[in-house]
N, C-alpha and C positions, 0 to 999 in steps of 0.2 A: 504493499501501500504505498503510494509515496503524497507527498503534499506539497503543493506548490504555494508560494506568497503572493504578495503584489495585487488581493483581490479589493483593494479600493478602488483599482480602475478595472479595466477589462470586463469579464464579467458581470462584476457585483454593480457595475453601471448599468449593463443592459439590463440585468435581473433588476435595479432599482426601478429603470424607466418601465417595464414591463409591470411590476407593483403597482407604480403609479396607474398605469395605462387600466389596471386592471380594476382598481378604485373609482376611477373616474369613469369608466363605465357603468360600476354597478350605480354610483350617485348619479347617471341620469337615465337609469332605468334600462340598460339595454341587457338583452337575454344572452348571454354568454354562450348557452347550451345550445343554441343556432351555430356558433361556431365552432370549437372543437369537440364536443359532444361529448366530452368528457363522465361527464355524470348520467347519461343517458342510455346508458346502457351499452352502446358502441363499444368499437375499441378504438375509438379516438381520431382515426384516419391519421393524416398527415399533421394536426393541430398539436398545438401545446399540450401539457399537462399541465394541471393548473392544483399545485398544493398551497393548503393552509397553514398560519401557524397562529395560535388562538395562545396568549400568554397577557402580561401586564407590562404594557407600556407608559402608563401613568397608575397611579396610585401610591399607596403603601411599599407595594413591591415591584414599583418601575423601574427598577435596576435588572430583574430577571429579564423580561421581553427582549431588550438589545443585545444579550448575552446569547441569545438562545438562537436569534436570527446569524448571531456572527457564525456559528457554528453551521447553519446554513448555506452563507454565502462563503466558508471555507470550502463546503463542497462543490457548490455550484462553479468555484475557480479550480477546481482540481479534476470536476469530471465535467462541466460544462452542460449535457444533456441525458438524457436518460432514453436509450436505444432508440436516437437521431431525433427524439422530441425534444422542441423547447421547452424549456420550465418558465411558469409563471407563478411567483412566492406571492400568495396573497396572504398581507399581512393583519391579524384581526388584533386591537387592543380590548382585551375582555375586563381590564382591570384590576383582574381578581375579584370580581365582582358579579355571583352568581347571576343575577337578573341582567347584567350587561352580555355577561356570556352565553345567555339562551339568545339574546337579539343579535349579538353577530353571527350565531353559529346559524341561525335559520338566514343570514344575510349570506354567508359562506355557501350554503347550500342553495340557496333559491335563486340569488342575483349573482353570486360569482361562480356557481355552477365547479366549486371546488371537489377535483377527484378524491382526496385523500386528505386529513387533517391532523398534521401535528399538533397535538395538545386537544384540551387546555390544560397547562404546566401544572396546575395546583389542583388541589382535590375538591376545594370546595365548589369550584367551577366545573371541573370536569364531572363532578357529582350530579350537578345542577344541568348539565347538558348531555348527558349519555343519553336518554330516552330520544332525544332531539334527533342526534346524530343514527340511532339505532331504525329509528322508525323510516329514517331516509334512505337506511342501507349503504351511510359514508362510512367506510372504514378509516376507524383511528389510531394514532401511534399516542400513547398516552406515556406520558413523563411522571406522573402525580403517581403517590405510594399507596393511598388508601386500598386496604383489600377488597371495598366493596365495589369499587368501578371496574373490575375487570370479574367477568364471572358468564356462567351459560345465558344469563337474561341479557349480555351486550357482548352478541356473536362477533360485533364487526371492530370492537375495542381490543388492541394488543399493546400490553405494557412494554417498554424500554427503559426500566429502571425497577432497582428492588423494590419489592413491597414492606406492607407495614410488617407484616409476619415476620418477612426476612430480615429484617433490620432488629426485631425482638429476640430471634432464633440466634441471632450473632452476639447483641448487646447483653441480652440477660446471661448468659452463660460467661462474657467476659467478664461481669459484674460479679458474677458469682464463684465462678471457679479460678479466672486467671487473679482476680484482685481480692478473693477471699471474703467476700461479703455475703452473709445470710438473711439480713432486715432489709427488704429493697419497698421504697416506697415509690408509688407511680403517680407521677403528676401530670395531669394532660390538661391542654386547651379543650374546653368543651364545644368540639364541632365533630363533623362526621370523622373525619382523620384522628381527633382525637380518641373517639371511640374504637375506632380499628385499632389503634395503637395501643389501647389500654387491654382489648381482648385478647392481641397479641400476645402482650407481656405477660398477662396475667396465665395464659398458657403455657409461656416458655419457662415459666417459674413453676407450673404444676410438673411439667417434665421432668425438673429437676429434683420434685419432692417438697418444693418450698410454697408459702402461698404471700401472697403480700403481706408487707407490715403495714401498710398504710396504701390508701386511695384517694387522690384529692384531685381535685376538679377547679381551672380559671376560666374566668372568660376572656376573649381577645381583647387587649388595651388596658387589663387590669394591671395596676402598678404596682399594689400592696397584697402580698400572701403570704404575710408572716402569719395569720391564723392557722392555715393549711400547713406550711412550715411547722409551727407548733408541735400539731399532733405529730407529725413525724418525730420530730426531737423525742416527745413524751413515751413515744411509742419504740423508741431507741434505732429508727431507722439508720443504718452504716451505709448504704449506699440507694441512689435516685436513678428511676427511669423517667426519662423526660420527654415528653411531646410538646414542645412547643418554638417558634420562630420568632427570630427579631429582638423586639423588644418584650415581648411575653417570656421569650425564654432568660432575657436577661434581668427581669425582675423578679425570675426565682433564684438565680446566683447573686441579687444583690439582697435578696432575704434571707436566703442563707449565712452569707455573711455577717448580716444584722442581727442575727437569733445565734450565731455562734455554731451551726449544723455543719461540720465539718465531715464530709461524705461523700466520694468521688460519684459524678456525675454522667450519664449514659445516655446520650440523648439524638433523637429523630435529625435524620440530617438537614435540616431547616436551622440547626446551630453551627452548621460549615460555611454559611455564607461568610463572605471577606467581613463584611460592616456589623456582623454581631461581637468580633473583637474589639470595634468602637465603641460599642454599647457595655462591654464589660472591663473596659480599662481601669486599672487600679485594683483589682480582684484577683484573686490567686485561682489559676483557672489550669495548674497543673494538674488537677485531677476529672477534666471535662473531655468525655469523648463524645465522639461520632461516628456514623458509618461512614465509610467513603467507598469509590470505584475503585476499585486496586488495580486496574492497570494504569492510573494516572497517580499514583499514591507515589510516594518515594521508597525505595530506589525506582527509578523510571529506567524503563525499557528502551532501547535506542529508536525503536518507533515511536513510543510515547516522548520521549527528547525530541526527536523533532518534530510532532507533533505541536509541543509546546511552543517550539521556536517559530514556528509560521503563524500561531496564535500571537504569541508575543509581539513578534514585529507588524502583523498586519492590523491588529485591533488596539494594541499598547503601544504603540509607535516606536516598540523596543525596550519600552520603562515598566515598569512593575506592572502588575497583574491587579486589577480591582476586584476580580471575583474569582472562584476555581475554574479551571481550565475544564471542568467536568461539565458544565454549564453549556459551553461549547460542543463538546464531547459528544453529549447526548444527541443532539440535533445533525452535529456530522453523519453519525451513525443511523437516524432517523431516514435523511436521505438515501444514505447505502440500502437501507431494508426495502423501503420504497423501489429504488434501481430492482433490487433483486426481486421481489414480489411484482414489477411489471414481467419480468424475464420469464419467473415461473409461471405467472396466470396467462400471460400471451397477449397482453396488451395493456391500456391506460386507463379503461374505465373502471368505473367505482367495482363492478361485480368480479372485474378480471385484477385489480390489485387485493380485492378482499379474498380471492380465492389462492392468489400468490402467497398473500402474508401467512394464511393457513398452512402452507407447501415449505417454510421456513425451517429447518431443523439445527443448521450449523453455518450462521453468518458469521465471520469473524470479525468484528468491529475494533474501533478504538477503543473504546469503553469494555469489551472484553465481548463472548460471546455469546448469540443471540438463538436462542430454539424455541420453538411453539409446537415440537412435538409432542409435550405434556399437556399443554394447557396453555392460554392467549397471556399468561405469564410468561416472558421470553428471558429472564434474566436467571439464570443457575447462580446457587449460591457462592459458585468459584470466582463470582465477580466482584464481590462485595469485602469489603475489610472493615478495621476499625483504625479511628485515626483518633490520635490527641488534637486538641483546637489547639494548643499552644505551639506545635507543629508548623502552623502556615507561613509557606513562603512565599512573599509576593514577588519574587523573582524567576517562579516560576510556575506560580498560581497552582500549588498542588500541598497535598498533607503528607505527614510520614507516617507509614504502618505502625501500630502499636508494637511496644516490645510483647515479641512472645505469639502474634498474629500474623499470619501471612494471608493467606485468599482465602476465603470461604471458612469450610472446616477444618482446613490445614493449620497443626500448628507450628 
C-alpha cells in the first residue's frame, strides 16, 4: 500500500469542486438520480460514484469532521477513482445532533442520491438515523462504537472500528488482571452509548467472576459529579471504567482529584482525542488509559510511519498533529473498503455495494484487518490495544501501547 502526499492540490481540488457542485445541485432541487443512477438499483453506468460523509463540522465536536474528511482526501490523492468511476464526496454536517442528522440523512438519500454513506461518525447521530438509511437500503460504514447500531435490524450498516463490547472486553481485563484492581466502579454518560458501555463492562466483569463495586451515571454537560464519586470512594473503588468524552470525562477526573480518589481509569476512546489533554492540564493522568487502534500505536510499523508522514505534511504542514491520526486512518480505510465492495459487488449501485460489503472477509487496511464473515462488526479484536493517555505524541499523532499489552488478546 503506497501513500502519496500533496493532496492540498491535484485531486483534492477536483474533489472539492465536485463536493461544491453536488451541494449546489441539491440546493437548486436537481434530481441527481437522473445522472449517475448510483442509487436507483442500476450499475451507475459511466457516471460518478457518490459517497457521503456525515459528521460534525460545527458544534461541540466540530474538530471531528475535518479530520475524517482529511482521511478521505488522502485516499483520493492516492487512488483517484474507483473502477474507473470519478468520485463525488458529499459532505453533510450533522453537528453531532440527532435531529440534524436525520435531516441530512434524508437530503443525502433523496437529493444527493448517495450510493454509500460513511457515518454518522458518532453514536447518538448514528442511532437516530439507522432506520432512515435502512428503509432506503443505503449501505453505511459506521465509525461509532455502540453495540446497538449494528445488528440484524440494520442489515446495510457495517462497522469499521471497535465496538463498545470490544472496548470493555479489553479494558476490564486490563484494569483487573494487569493492574490488579478488584473493585471496579462504572461511570457512564446517560445516553445510548453509555448504556451500551455499561452493559458491556458489567458483562466483562462477570466473565472475570466480579460484580461492579458501583455504577453511576452523569448527564452530558455536568461539571460536578462529586456525589457519584464519593459513593465510589465509600465503596472502596480502586479502578474506574469510564464512558465519557471531552469535558464530561474531564469533569470526572477533576472530581476524583478533588476528593482524593486515587484509582486507575480505563476509558472509552473518546478520551483519546488530543483536545482532552488540554482539559485535564495540571492533573495526574499517569493512570488514565483508553482503547487505541493497534496499527497506529507506537512502536509503529514501516507502513504506519509512511502514513503518518503523508498526513503530517499534507494536513498539518509538517508540524504537530492536533488530533490522533486514527481519525484519518478510519476514513482512509472506509474508502478502500468501498472500492473493494464495488469490485466484489460488480458495480456502484447501492445494492451492488451492499452485496460487495457482505463479501469482504480479509481486507488489509491501514487501521487493521476488516472482516465481515462473522457479522457486520468488521473489526477483529486483534486490531485493538490499550494506550496510556499521557503517552500522546503530537509529532506523530499517536499513542504508545500500554506496558504488557500488544494487540487484542496478545500479552
